[in-house]
mmCIF file of the protein (N, C-alpha, C, O) and its ligand, coordinates in Angstrom:
data_MODEL
# 
_entry.id   MODEL 
# 
loop_
_entity.id 
_entity.type 
_entity.pdbx_number_of_molecules 
1 polymer     1 
2 non-polymer 1 
# 
_entity_poly.entity_id                      1 
_entity_poly.type                           'polypeptide(L)' 
_entity_poly.nstd_linkage                   no 
_entity_poly.nstd_monomer                   no 
_entity_poly.pdbx_seq_one_letter_code       MLQNVLEFFRSLPKKECQSCGKTIDEQHECYGNTCDDCLQVYKG 
_entity_poly.pdbx_seq_one_letter_code_can   MLQNVLEFFRSLPKKECQSCGKTIDEQHECYGNTCDDCLQVYKG 
_entity_poly.pdbx_strand_id                 A 
# 
loop_
_entity_poly_seq.entity_id 
_entity_poly_seq.num 
_entity_poly_seq.mon_id 
_entity_poly_seq.hetero 
1 1  MET n 
1 2  LEU n 
1 3  GLN n 
1 4  ASN n 
1 5  VAL n 
1 6  LEU n 
1 7  GLU n 
1 8  PHE n 
1 9  PHE n 
1 10 ARG n 
1 11 SER n 
1 12 LEU n 
1 13 PRO n 
1 14 LYS n 
1 15 LYS n 
1 16 GLU n 
1 17 CYS n 
1 18 GLN n 
1 19 SER n 
1 20 CYS n 
1 21 GLY n 
1 22 LYS n 
1 23 THR n 
1 24 ILE n 
1 25 ASP n 
1 26 GLU n 
1 27 GLN n 
1 28 HIS n 
1 29 GLU n 
1 30 CYS n 
1 31 TYR n 
1 32 GLY n 
1 33 ASN n 
1 34 THR n 
1 35 CYS n 
1 36 ASP n 
1 37 ASP n 
1 38 CYS n 
1 39 LEU n 
1 40 GLN n 
1 41 VAL n 
1 42 TYR n 
1 43 LYS n 
1 44 GLY n 
# 
loop_
_struct_asym.id 
_struct_asym.entity_id 
A 1 
B 2 
# 
loop_
_chem_comp.id 
_chem_comp.type 
_chem_comp.mon_nstd_flag 
ARG 'L-peptide linking' y 
ASN 'L-peptide linking' y 
ASP 'L-peptide linking' y 
CYS 'L-peptide linking' y 
GLN 'L-peptide linking' y 
GLU 'L-peptide linking' y 
GLY 'peptide linking'   y 
HIS 'L-peptide linking' y 
ILE 'L-peptide linking' y 
LEU 'L-peptide linking' y 
LYS 'L-peptide linking' y 
MET 'L-peptide linking' y 
PHE 'L-peptide linking' y 
PRO 'L-peptide linking' y 
SER 'L-peptide linking' y 
THR 'L-peptide linking' y 
TYR 'L-peptide linking' y 
VAL 'L-peptide linking' y 
ZN  non-polymer         . 
# 
_pdbx_entity_nonpoly.entity_id   2 
_pdbx_entity_nonpoly.name        ? 
_pdbx_entity_nonpoly.comp_id     ZN 
# 
_pdbx_nonpoly_scheme.asym_id         B 
_pdbx_nonpoly_scheme.entity_id       2 
_pdbx_nonpoly_scheme.mon_id          ZN 
_pdbx_nonpoly_scheme.ndb_seq_num     1 
_pdbx_nonpoly_scheme.pdb_seq_num     101 
_pdbx_nonpoly_scheme.auth_seq_num    101 
_pdbx_nonpoly_scheme.pdb_mon_id      ZN 
_pdbx_nonpoly_scheme.auth_mon_id     ZN 
_pdbx_nonpoly_scheme.pdb_strand_id   A 
_pdbx_nonpoly_scheme.pdb_ins_code    . 
# 
loop_
_atom_site.group_PDB 
_atom_site.id 
_atom_site.type_symbol 
_atom_site.label_atom_id 
_atom_site.label_alt_id 
_atom_site.label_comp_id 
_atom_site.label_asym_id 
_atom_site.label_entity_id 
_atom_site.label_seq_id 
_atom_site.pdbx_PDB_ins_code 
_atom_site.Cartn_x 
_atom_site.Cartn_y 
_atom_site.Cartn_z 
_atom_site.occupancy 
_atom_site.B_iso_or_equiv 
_atom_site.pdbx_formal_charge 
_atom_site.auth_seq_id 
_atom_site.auth_comp_id 
_atom_site.auth_asym_id 
_atom_site.auth_atom_id 
_atom_site.pdbx_PDB_model_num 
ATOM   1   N  N  . MET A 1 1  ? -13.191 12.759  -12.585 1.00 0.00 ? 1   MET A N  1 
ATOM   2   C  CA . MET A 1 1  ? -12.192 12.108  -13.451 1.00 0.00 ? 1   MET A CA 1 
ATOM   3   C  C  . MET A 1 1  ? -11.532 10.955  -12.658 1.00 0.00 ? 1   MET A C  1 
ATOM   4   O  O  . MET A 1 1  ? -11.308 9.877   -13.209 1.00 0.00 ? 1   MET A O  1 
ATOM   5   N  N  . LEU A 1 2  ? -11.227 11.183  -11.386 1.00 0.00 ? 2   LEU A N  1 
ATOM   6   C  CA . LEU A 1 2  ? -10.575 10.150  -10.587 1.00 0.00 ? 2   LEU A CA 1 
ATOM   7   C  C  . LEU A 1 2  ? -11.517 8.911   -10.490 1.00 0.00 ? 2   LEU A C  1 
ATOM   8   O  O  . LEU A 1 2  ? -11.059 7.770   -10.556 1.00 0.00 ? 2   LEU A O  1 
ATOM   9   N  N  . GLN A 1 3  ? -12.815 9.161   -10.335 1.00 0.00 ? 3   GLN A N  1 
ATOM   10  C  CA . GLN A 1 3  ? -13.728 8.069   -10.234 1.00 0.00 ? 3   GLN A CA 1 
ATOM   11  C  C  . GLN A 1 3  ? -13.731 7.221   -11.472 1.00 0.00 ? 3   GLN A C  1 
ATOM   12  O  O  . GLN A 1 3  ? -13.816 5.996   -11.388 1.00 0.00 ? 3   GLN A O  1 
ATOM   13  N  N  . ASN A 1 4  ? -13.640 7.847   -12.612 1.00 0.00 ? 4   ASN A N  1 
ATOM   14  C  CA . ASN A 1 4  ? -13.601 7.154   -13.883 1.00 0.00 ? 4   ASN A CA 1 
ATOM   15  C  C  . ASN A 1 4  ? -12.371 6.234   -13.898 1.00 0.00 ? 4   ASN A C  1 
ATOM   16  O  O  . ASN A 1 4  ? -12.459 5.097   -14.361 1.00 0.00 ? 4   ASN A O  1 
ATOM   17  N  N  . VAL A 1 5  ? -11.267 6.700   -13.412 1.00 0.00 ? 5   VAL A N  1 
ATOM   18  C  CA . VAL A 1 5  ? -10.049 5.915   -13.422 1.00 0.00 ? 5   VAL A CA 1 
ATOM   19  C  C  . VAL A 1 5  ? -10.184 4.657   -12.546 1.00 0.00 ? 5   VAL A C  1 
ATOM   20  O  O  . VAL A 1 5  ? -9.747  3.574   -12.935 1.00 0.00 ? 5   VAL A O  1 
ATOM   21  N  N  . LEU A 1 6  ? -10.793 4.815   -11.363 1.00 0.00 ? 6   LEU A N  1 
ATOM   22  C  CA . LEU A 1 6  ? -11.006 3.720   -10.522 1.00 0.00 ? 6   LEU A CA 1 
ATOM   23  C  C  . LEU A 1 6  ? -11.922 2.653   -11.164 1.00 0.00 ? 6   LEU A C  1 
ATOM   24  O  O  . LEU A 1 6  ? -11.676 1.448   -11.120 1.00 0.00 ? 6   LEU A O  1 
ATOM   25  N  N  . GLU A 1 7  ? -12.942 3.172   -11.730 1.00 0.00 ? 7   GLU A N  1 
ATOM   26  C  CA . GLU A 1 7  ? -13.907 2.272   -12.423 1.00 0.00 ? 7   GLU A CA 1 
ATOM   27  C  C  . GLU A 1 7  ? -13.214 1.518   -13.551 1.00 0.00 ? 7   GLU A C  1 
ATOM   28  O  O  . GLU A 1 7  ? -13.511 0.354   -13.818 1.00 0.00 ? 7   GLU A O  1 
ATOM   29  N  N  . PHE A 1 8  ? -12.289 2.204   -14.202 1.00 0.00 ? 8   PHE A N  1 
ATOM   30  C  CA . PHE A 1 8  ? -11.572 1.603   -15.317 1.00 0.00 ? 8   PHE A CA 1 
ATOM   31  C  C  . PHE A 1 8  ? -10.762 0.387   -14.859 1.00 0.00 ? 8   PHE A C  1 
ATOM   32  O  O  . PHE A 1 8  ? -10.789 -0.671  -15.487 1.00 0.00 ? 8   PHE A O  1 
ATOM   33  N  N  . PHE A 1 9  ? -10.025 0.571   -13.720 1.00 0.00 ? 9   PHE A N  1 
ATOM   34  C  CA . PHE A 1 9  ? -9.221  -0.540  -13.235 1.00 0.00 ? 9   PHE A CA 1 
ATOM   35  C  C  . PHE A 1 9  ? -10.089 -1.650  -12.683 1.00 0.00 ? 9   PHE A C  1 
ATOM   36  O  O  . PHE A 1 9  ? -9.756  -2.831  -12.786 1.00 0.00 ? 9   PHE A O  1 
ATOM   37  N  N  . ARG A 1 10 ? -11.200 -1.259  -12.100 1.00 0.00 ? 10  ARG A N  1 
ATOM   38  C  CA . ARG A 1 10 ? -12.137 -2.343  -11.568 1.00 0.00 ? 10  ARG A CA 1 
ATOM   39  C  C  . ARG A 1 10 ? -12.686 -3.162  -12.725 1.00 0.00 ? 10  ARG A C  1 
ATOM   40  O  O  . ARG A 1 10 ? -12.900 -4.369  -12.609 1.00 0.00 ? 10  ARG A O  1 
ATOM   41  N  N  . SER A 1 11 ? -12.902 -2.501  -13.812 1.00 0.00 ? 11  SER A N  1 
ATOM   42  C  CA . SER A 1 11 ? -13.547 -3.222  -14.959 1.00 0.00 ? 11  SER A CA 1 
ATOM   43  C  C  . SER A 1 11 ? -12.556 -4.122  -15.685 1.00 0.00 ? 11  SER A C  1 
ATOM   44  O  O  . SER A 1 11 ? -12.946 -4.946  -16.512 1.00 0.00 ? 11  SER A O  1 
ATOM   45  N  N  . LEU A 1 12 ? -11.275 -3.961  -15.372 1.00 0.00 ? 12  LEU A N  1 
ATOM   46  C  CA . LEU A 1 12 ? -10.262 -4.782  -16.055 1.00 0.00 ? 12  LEU A CA 1 
ATOM   47  C  C  . LEU A 1 12 ? -10.423 -6.196  -15.581 1.00 0.00 ? 12  LEU A C  1 
ATOM   48  O  O  . LEU A 1 12 ? -10.468 -6.471  -14.382 1.00 0.00 ? 12  LEU A O  1 
ATOM   49  N  N  . PRO A 1 13 ? -10.511 -7.118  -16.567 1.00 0.00 ? 13  PRO A N  1 
ATOM   50  C  CA . PRO A 1 13 ? -10.767 -8.554  -16.250 1.00 0.00 ? 13  PRO A CA 1 
ATOM   51  C  C  . PRO A 1 13 ? -9.543  -9.120  -15.490 1.00 0.00 ? 13  PRO A C  1 
ATOM   52  O  O  . PRO A 1 13 ? -9.659  -9.512  -14.329 1.00 0.00 ? 13  PRO A O  1 
ATOM   53  N  N  . LYS A 1 14 ? -8.417  -9.158  -16.132 1.00 0.00 ? 14  LYS A N  1 
ATOM   54  C  CA . LYS A 1 14 ? -7.195  -9.654  -15.497 1.00 0.00 ? 14  LYS A CA 1 
ATOM   55  C  C  . LYS A 1 14 ? -6.030  -9.068  -16.234 1.00 0.00 ? 14  LYS A C  1 
ATOM   56  O  O  . LYS A 1 14 ? -6.111  -8.803  -17.434 1.00 0.00 ? 14  LYS A O  1 
ATOM   57  N  N  . LYS A 1 15 ? -4.941  -8.863  -15.523 1.00 0.00 ? 15  LYS A N  1 
ATOM   58  C  CA . LYS A 1 15 ? -3.754  -8.340  -16.181 1.00 0.00 ? 15  LYS A CA 1 
ATOM   59  C  C  . LYS A 1 15 ? -3.028  -9.430  -16.958 1.00 0.00 ? 15  LYS A C  1 
ATOM   60  O  O  . LYS A 1 15 ? -2.919  -10.574 -16.518 1.00 0.00 ? 15  LYS A O  1 
ATOM   61  N  N  . GLU A 1 16 ? -2.558  -9.052  -18.074 1.00 0.00 ? 16  GLU A N  1 
ATOM   62  C  CA . GLU A 1 16 ? -1.820  -10.012 -18.902 1.00 0.00 ? 16  GLU A CA 1 
ATOM   63  C  C  . GLU A 1 16 ? -0.384  -9.509  -19.089 1.00 0.00 ? 16  GLU A C  1 
ATOM   64  O  O  . GLU A 1 16 ? -0.139  -8.311  -19.234 1.00 0.00 ? 16  GLU A O  1 
ATOM   65  N  N  . CYS A 1 17 ? 0.564   -10.469 -19.081 1.00 0.00 ? 17  CYS A N  1 
ATOM   66  C  CA . CYS A 1 17 ? 1.931   -10.125 -19.285 1.00 0.00 ? 17  CYS A CA 1 
ATOM   67  C  C  . CYS A 1 17 ? 2.088   -9.549  -20.770 1.00 0.00 ? 17  CYS A C  1 
ATOM   68  O  O  . CYS A 1 17 ? 1.668   -10.159 -21.753 1.00 0.00 ? 17  CYS A O  1 
ATOM   69  N  N  . GLN A 1 18 ? 2.699   -8.385  -20.827 1.00 0.00 ? 18  GLN A N  1 
ATOM   70  C  CA . GLN A 1 18 ? 2.835   -7.787  -22.147 1.00 0.00 ? 18  GLN A CA 1 
ATOM   71  C  C  . GLN A 1 18 ? 3.965   -8.462  -22.915 1.00 0.00 ? 18  GLN A C  1 
ATOM   72  O  O  . GLN A 1 18 ? 4.190   -8.128  -24.078 1.00 0.00 ? 18  GLN A O  1 
ATOM   73  N  N  . SER A 1 19 ? 4.670   -9.385  -22.312 1.00 0.00 ? 19  SER A N  1 
ATOM   74  C  CA . SER A 1 19 ? 5.777   -10.075 -23.006 1.00 0.00 ? 19  SER A CA 1 
ATOM   75  C  C  . SER A 1 19 ? 5.304   -11.433 -23.541 1.00 0.00 ? 19  SER A C  1 
ATOM   76  O  O  . SER A 1 19 ? 5.573   -11.755 -24.699 1.00 0.00 ? 19  SER A O  1 
ATOM   77  N  N  . CYS A 1 20 ? 4.617   -12.225 -22.737 1.00 0.00 ? 20  CYS A N  1 
ATOM   78  C  CA . CYS A 1 20 ? 4.179   -13.560 -23.135 1.00 0.00 ? 20  CYS A CA 1 
ATOM   79  C  C  . CYS A 1 20 ? 2.720   -13.739 -23.166 1.00 0.00 ? 20  CYS A C  1 
ATOM   80  O  O  . CYS A 1 20 ? 2.246   -14.731 -23.720 1.00 0.00 ? 20  CYS A O  1 
ATOM   81  N  N  . GLY A 1 21 ? 1.925   -12.800 -22.577 1.00 0.00 ? 21  GLY A N  1 
ATOM   82  C  CA . GLY A 1 21 ? 0.487   -12.868 -22.606 1.00 0.00 ? 21  GLY A CA 1 
ATOM   83  C  C  . GLY A 1 21 ? -0.130  -13.671 -21.476 1.00 0.00 ? 21  GLY A C  1 
ATOM   84  O  O  . GLY A 1 21 ? -1.344  -13.868 -21.420 1.00 0.00 ? 21  GLY A O  1 
ATOM   85  N  N  . LYS A 1 22 ? 0.728   -14.130 -20.579 1.00 0.00 ? 22  LYS A N  1 
ATOM   86  C  CA . LYS A 1 22 ? 0.228   -14.929 -19.431 1.00 0.00 ? 22  LYS A CA 1 
ATOM   87  C  C  . LYS A 1 22 ? -0.479  -14.008 -18.459 1.00 0.00 ? 22  LYS A C  1 
ATOM   88  O  O  . LYS A 1 22 ? -0.112  -12.849 -18.267 1.00 0.00 ? 22  LYS A O  1 
ATOM   89  N  N  . THR A 1 23 ? -1.585  -14.619 -17.812 1.00 0.00 ? 23  THR A N  1 
ATOM   90  C  CA . THR A 1 23 ? -2.297  -13.847 -16.853 1.00 0.00 ? 23  THR A CA 1 
ATOM   91  C  C  . THR A 1 23 ? -1.473  -13.621 -15.561 1.00 0.00 ? 23  THR A C  1 
ATOM   92  O  O  . THR A 1 23 ? -0.841  -14.527 -15.017 1.00 0.00 ? 23  THR A O  1 
ATOM   93  N  N  . ILE A 1 24 ? -1.523  -12.380 -15.121 1.00 0.00 ? 24  ILE A N  1 
ATOM   94  C  CA . ILE A 1 24 ? -0.714  -12.007 -13.942 1.00 0.00 ? 24  ILE A CA 1 
ATOM   95  C  C  . ILE A 1 24 ? -1.594  -11.908 -12.709 1.00 0.00 ? 24  ILE A C  1 
ATOM   96  O  O  . ILE A 1 24 ? -2.675  -11.323 -12.780 1.00 0.00 ? 24  ILE A O  1 
ATOM   97  N  N  . ASP A 1 25 ? -1.184  -12.440 -11.625 1.00 0.00 ? 25  ASP A N  1 
ATOM   98  C  CA . ASP A 1 25 ? -1.909  -12.392 -10.360 1.00 0.00 ? 25  ASP A CA 1 
ATOM   99  C  C  . ASP A 1 25 ? -1.875  -10.927 -9.897  1.00 0.00 ? 25  ASP A C  1 
ATOM   100 O  O  . ASP A 1 25 ? -0.913  -10.200 -10.143 1.00 0.00 ? 25  ASP A O  1 
ATOM   101 N  N  . GLU A 1 26 ? -2.939  -10.528 -9.231  1.00 0.00 ? 26  GLU A N  1 
ATOM   102 C  CA . GLU A 1 26 ? -3.063  -9.130  -8.776  1.00 0.00 ? 26  GLU A CA 1 
ATOM   103 C  C  . GLU A 1 26 ? -1.960  -8.797  -7.800  1.00 0.00 ? 26  GLU A C  1 
ATOM   104 O  O  . GLU A 1 26 ? -1.590  -7.632  -7.654  1.00 0.00 ? 26  GLU A O  1 
ATOM   105 N  N  . GLN A 1 27 ? -1.420  -9.820  -7.120  1.00 0.00 ? 27  GLN A N  1 
ATOM   106 C  CA . GLN A 1 27 ? -0.384  -9.543  -6.134  1.00 0.00 ? 27  GLN A CA 1 
ATOM   107 C  C  . GLN A 1 27 ? 0.912   -9.080  -6.781  1.00 0.00 ? 27  GLN A C  1 
ATOM   108 O  O  . GLN A 1 27 ? 1.816   -8.579  -6.112  1.00 0.00 ? 27  GLN A O  1 
ATOM   109 N  N  . HIS A 1 28 ? 0.984   -9.252  -8.052  1.00 0.00 ? 28  HIS A N  1 
ATOM   110 C  CA . HIS A 1 28 ? 2.199   -8.869  -8.780  1.00 0.00 ? 28  HIS A CA 1 
ATOM   111 C  C  . HIS A 1 28 ? 2.075   -7.529  -9.526  1.00 0.00 ? 28  HIS A C  1 
ATOM   112 O  O  . HIS A 1 28 ? 2.900   -7.167  -10.366 1.00 0.00 ? 28  HIS A O  1 
ATOM   113 N  N  . GLU A 1 29 ? 1.022   -6.835  -9.177  1.00 0.00 ? 29  GLU A N  1 
ATOM   114 C  CA . GLU A 1 29 ? 0.766   -5.638  -9.971  1.00 0.00 ? 29  GLU A CA 1 
ATOM   115 C  C  . GLU A 1 29 ? 1.857   -4.608  -9.772  1.00 0.00 ? 29  GLU A C  1 
ATOM   116 O  O  . GLU A 1 29 ? 2.068   -3.736  -10.614 1.00 0.00 ? 29  GLU A O  1 
ATOM   117 N  N  . CYS A 1 30 ? 2.559   -4.719  -8.632  1.00 0.00 ? 30  CYS A N  1 
ATOM   118 C  CA . CYS A 1 30 ? 3.615   -3.759  -8.320  1.00 0.00 ? 30  CYS A CA 1 
ATOM   119 C  C  . CYS A 1 30 ? 4.815   -3.909  -9.319  1.00 0.00 ? 30  CYS A C  1 
ATOM   120 O  O  . CYS A 1 30 ? 5.652   -3.021  -9.481  1.00 0.00 ? 30  CYS A O  1 
ATOM   121 N  N  . TYR A 1 31 ? 4.820   -5.092  -9.960  1.00 0.00 ? 31  TYR A N  1 
ATOM   122 C  CA . TYR A 1 31 ? 5.969   -5.350  -10.850 1.00 0.00 ? 31  TYR A CA 1 
ATOM   123 C  C  . TYR A 1 31 ? 5.726   -4.777  -12.224 1.00 0.00 ? 31  TYR A C  1 
ATOM   124 O  O  . TYR A 1 31 ? 6.642   -4.752  -13.046 1.00 0.00 ? 31  TYR A O  1 
ATOM   125 N  N  . GLY A 1 32 ? 4.492   -4.305  -12.510 1.00 0.00 ? 32  GLY A N  1 
ATOM   126 C  CA . GLY A 1 32 ? 4.228   -3.716  -13.804 1.00 0.00 ? 32  GLY A CA 1 
ATOM   127 C  C  . GLY A 1 32 ? 3.407   -4.662  -14.678 1.00 0.00 ? 32  GLY A C  1 
ATOM   128 O  O  . GLY A 1 32 ? 2.427   -5.249  -14.219 1.00 0.00 ? 32  GLY A O  1 
ATOM   129 N  N  . ASN A 1 33 ? 3.807   -4.803  -15.916 1.00 0.00 ? 33  ASN A N  1 
ATOM   130 C  CA . ASN A 1 33 ? 2.963   -5.543  -16.887 1.00 0.00 ? 33  ASN A CA 1 
ATOM   131 C  C  . ASN A 1 33 ? 3.637   -6.826  -17.342 1.00 0.00 ? 33  ASN A C  1 
ATOM   132 O  O  . ASN A 1 33 ? 3.396   -7.288  -18.457 1.00 0.00 ? 33  ASN A O  1 
ATOM   133 N  N  . THR A 1 34 ? 4.477   -7.407  -16.498 1.00 0.00 ? 34  THR A N  1 
ATOM   134 C  CA . THR A 1 34 ? 5.166   -8.637  -16.893 1.00 0.00 ? 34  THR A CA 1 
ATOM   135 C  C  . THR A 1 34 ? 4.964   -9.651  -15.835 1.00 0.00 ? 34  THR A C  1 
ATOM   136 O  O  . THR A 1 34 ? 4.877   -9.296  -14.660 1.00 0.00 ? 34  THR A O  1 
ATOM   137 N  N  . CYS A 1 35 ? 4.883   -10.944 -16.201 1.00 0.00 ? 35  CYS A N  1 
ATOM   138 C  CA . CYS A 1 35 ? 4.680   -12.055 -15.250 1.00 0.00 ? 35  CYS A CA 1 
ATOM   139 C  C  . CYS A 1 35 ? 5.991   -12.388 -14.550 1.00 0.00 ? 35  CYS A C  1 
ATOM   140 O  O  . CYS A 1 35 ? 7.040   -11.802 -14.816 1.00 0.00 ? 35  CYS A O  1 
ATOM   141 N  N  . ASP A 1 36 ? 5.882   -13.345 -13.653 1.00 0.00 ? 36  ASP A N  1 
ATOM   142 C  CA . ASP A 1 36 ? 7.086   -13.756 -12.863 1.00 0.00 ? 36  ASP A CA 1 
ATOM   143 C  C  . ASP A 1 36 ? 8.150   -14.282 -13.825 1.00 0.00 ? 36  ASP A C  1 
ATOM   144 O  O  . ASP A 1 36 ? 9.328   -13.944 -13.707 1.00 0.00 ? 36  ASP A O  1 
ATOM   145 N  N  . ASP A 1 37 ? 7.727   -15.104 -14.769 1.00 0.00 ? 37  ASP A N  1 
ATOM   146 C  CA . ASP A 1 37 ? 8.725   -15.724 -15.668 1.00 0.00 ? 37  ASP A CA 1 
ATOM   147 C  C  . ASP A 1 37 ? 9.496   -14.686 -16.427 1.00 0.00 ? 37  ASP A C  1 
ATOM   148 O  O  . ASP A 1 37 ? 10.723  -14.760 -16.502 1.00 0.00 ? 37  ASP A O  1 
ATOM   149 N  N  . CYS A 1 38 ? 8.797   -13.695 -17.008 1.00 0.00 ? 38  CYS A N  1 
ATOM   150 C  CA . CYS A 1 38 ? 9.471   -12.661 -17.788 1.00 0.00 ? 38  CYS A CA 1 
ATOM   151 C  C  . CYS A 1 38 ? 10.215  -11.698 -16.831 1.00 0.00 ? 38  CYS A C  1 
ATOM   152 O  O  . CYS A 1 38 ? 11.235  -11.118 -17.203 1.00 0.00 ? 38  CYS A O  1 
ATOM   153 N  N  . LEU A 1 39 ? 9.711   -11.540 -15.637 1.00 0.00 ? 39  LEU A N  1 
ATOM   154 C  CA . LEU A 1 39 ? 10.374  -10.686 -14.680 1.00 0.00 ? 39  LEU A CA 1 
ATOM   155 C  C  . LEU A 1 39 ? 11.764  -11.231 -14.354 1.00 0.00 ? 39  LEU A C  1 
ATOM   156 O  O  . LEU A 1 39 ? 12.729  -10.478 -14.225 1.00 0.00 ? 39  LEU A O  1 
ATOM   157 N  N  . GLN A 1 40 ? 11.842  -12.526 -14.226 1.00 0.00 ? 40  GLN A N  1 
ATOM   158 C  CA . GLN A 1 40 ? 13.120  -13.180 -13.918 1.00 0.00 ? 40  GLN A CA 1 
ATOM   159 C  C  . GLN A 1 40 ? 14.102  -12.955 -15.063 1.00 0.00 ? 40  GLN A C  1 
ATOM   160 O  O  . GLN A 1 40 ? 15.303  -12.785 -14.853 1.00 0.00 ? 40  GLN A O  1 
ATOM   161 N  N  . VAL A 1 41 ? 13.556  -12.958 -16.288 1.00 0.00 ? 41  VAL A N  1 
ATOM   162 C  CA . VAL A 1 41 ? 14.445  -12.748 -17.431 1.00 0.00 ? 41  VAL A CA 1 
ATOM   163 C  C  . VAL A 1 41 ? 15.006  -11.277 -17.349 1.00 0.00 ? 41  VAL A C  1 
ATOM   164 O  O  . VAL A 1 41 ? 16.178  -11.025 -17.630 1.00 0.00 ? 41  VAL A O  1 
ATOM   165 N  N  . TYR A 1 42 ? 14.164  -10.393 -16.976 1.00 0.00 ? 42  TYR A N  1 
ATOM   166 C  CA . TYR A 1 42 ? 14.636  -9.002  -16.903 1.00 0.00 ? 42  TYR A CA 1 
ATOM   167 C  C  . TYR A 1 42 ? 15.636  -8.819  -15.800 1.00 0.00 ? 42  TYR A C  1 
ATOM   168 O  O  . TYR A 1 42 ? 16.569  -8.024  -15.910 1.00 0.00 ? 42  TYR A O  1 
ATOM   169 N  N  . LYS A 1 43 ? 15.439  -9.556  -14.738 1.00 0.00 ? 43  LYS A N  1 
ATOM   170 C  CA . LYS A 1 43 ? 16.374  -9.490  -13.577 1.00 0.00 ? 43  LYS A CA 1 
ATOM   171 C  C  . LYS A 1 43 ? 17.730  -10.115 -13.964 1.00 0.00 ? 43  LYS A C  1 
ATOM   172 O  O  . LYS A 1 43 ? 18.760  -9.733  -13.409 1.00 0.00 ? 43  LYS A O  1 
ATOM   173 N  N  . GLY A 1 44 ? 17.740  -11.050 -14.889 1.00 0.00 ? 44  GLY A N  1 
ATOM   174 C  CA . GLY A 1 44 ? 18.972  -11.685 -15.306 1.00 0.00 ? 44  GLY A CA 1 
ATOM   175 C  C  . GLY A 1 44 ? 19.378  -12.657 -14.242 1.00 0.00 ? 44  GLY A C  1 
ATOM   176 O  O  . GLY A 1 44 ? 20.405  -13.324 -14.373 1.00 0.00 ? 44  GLY A O  1 
HETATM 177 ZN ZN . ZN  B 2 .  ? 5.458   -13.185 -19.229 1.00 0.00 2 101 ZN  A ZN 1 
# 
């Protein structure tokens, strides 16, 4: 099962911001599913 999960993430093309749809760099994966722009909005 774990192997399937790893393959799933590897097969992902690129992450997209769930707020604006912008492609997110892999380095920002720790922030979740939002891009920098939307992240700043959330931070206020
Ligand atoms: Zn965004």
